[in-house]
N, C-alpha and C positions, 0 to 999 in steps of 0.2 A: 436513449441508452443510458445505463448506469455503470459507473466505473469505481474501482477501488485502487488507490495509489499504493504501490509498493513503497517502502520506507525511503529507498534511495531516490525514487522518482519524486516524492514529496520534497526531499532535500534539494534535488536538482532544480525543481520548479522554483524554489526560493532563492537559491544562490548561483545556479549554473543553468539557466533555462536554455542556453545554446546546446546543451546535451540532449534535449528533447527533440524528437522528430516533428516536422510540421503537422503530421496527423495527430500526434499526441497533444501538442499545444492546442490545436483546433478543438479536439475533444474536450480538453480541460476547460477551455474558455467558452465553449458553446453553452449559452444560458438554458438551452433545452435539455441538457444532460445533468444528471445528478452525479457529483464526484465526491467520493468519500475518502476520509483519512481515518484509519482504524485506531482504536485505543491501543492496539498491539504496537503500532508505530511509536506511540508515546513511550511505551515501556521499553522498546528496543533502543530508542534514542537515549533514554535515561540511563539504561544499563551501560551502553557503549560510552556514554559521556562520563559516567562514574569510573569506568575502567581506563579512561584517558585515550580511548580509541576514536573519539569523535569530539569535535569542537563546534558547537552550535550556540546561537544566542539563546538567552532565556525567553520564556513566554512565546514559544512557537505556536501555541494554541491560538494566539491572537491572529495569526496569519490564516488560520482555517476559515474563520468567519469573514475576515477582511477580503479574502479572495473568493468568497462565495462557495467554499467547500462545506461538506457536511461531516459531522463526526459519526463514526460507526462504533457503537459500544461492543464490548466482548460479551457474548452470551454463552451460557452453558452448552447450548446446542452446537456452537462453533467448536468447542472442545471435543464434543462427541464426534463431530464430523472429522476433526483432525485425527482422532483415534482410528478412524477407518481408512486413513490415507496410507498408501505404501510408504515404507520408511526409506526409500531410495535417496531422498534428499534430507540430510540430517539437521539442517538449520531450523530450529523450532519456530522462529518468528516468521520465516518464509512459509513454512507449512501451515501455520495458523492463518496467515493472510489468504492462502489458497483455500483453506477450509471455509473462511468467511465468504470469499468470492463464490465458492460453490453453493454454500447454504443460502446466500442472499441473492443468487443469480446476478452477480456483478461481473463485469469484465475487468480483469486485473491488468493494470498498466505496469509493466516491468521490463527490465533489461536482462533478467536472470533466466537463461535458457534451460537451466536445470528444473524449472517449474513446469515446463511444457508437458511432460508425461502425465501429470495429474488430471488433465482433461478440462481444466478451467478455461473459460474464454479469456484470451489474452490479446492485448494491444501492445505491440513491442515498441520500445523507445528507440 
């Protein structure tokens, strides 16, 4: 199975792993699973950090490879997929992650129940 981490899940994994359910921890740590961190996550973190809404260490990208995670680049097709999503959830970063999960056939690991109506496969934290 292949997974995509929502931004908050990536941050919890790094600093508050106790917030993750045992099934999420098991999925992330399973060497037979591919677990992705999106370029969208890097942008979301950078913006929230610059606005003073988030305090995180520099060079989080090192944690991706260190923990055996994979980077998911942002593709034009992801933006097109996002354009076709219902606008019921206005958070653009969340909608982009959903679009990526749908387009790439990934299971999104999230805690955000507002994402459920989009129909992406979800593993809840």
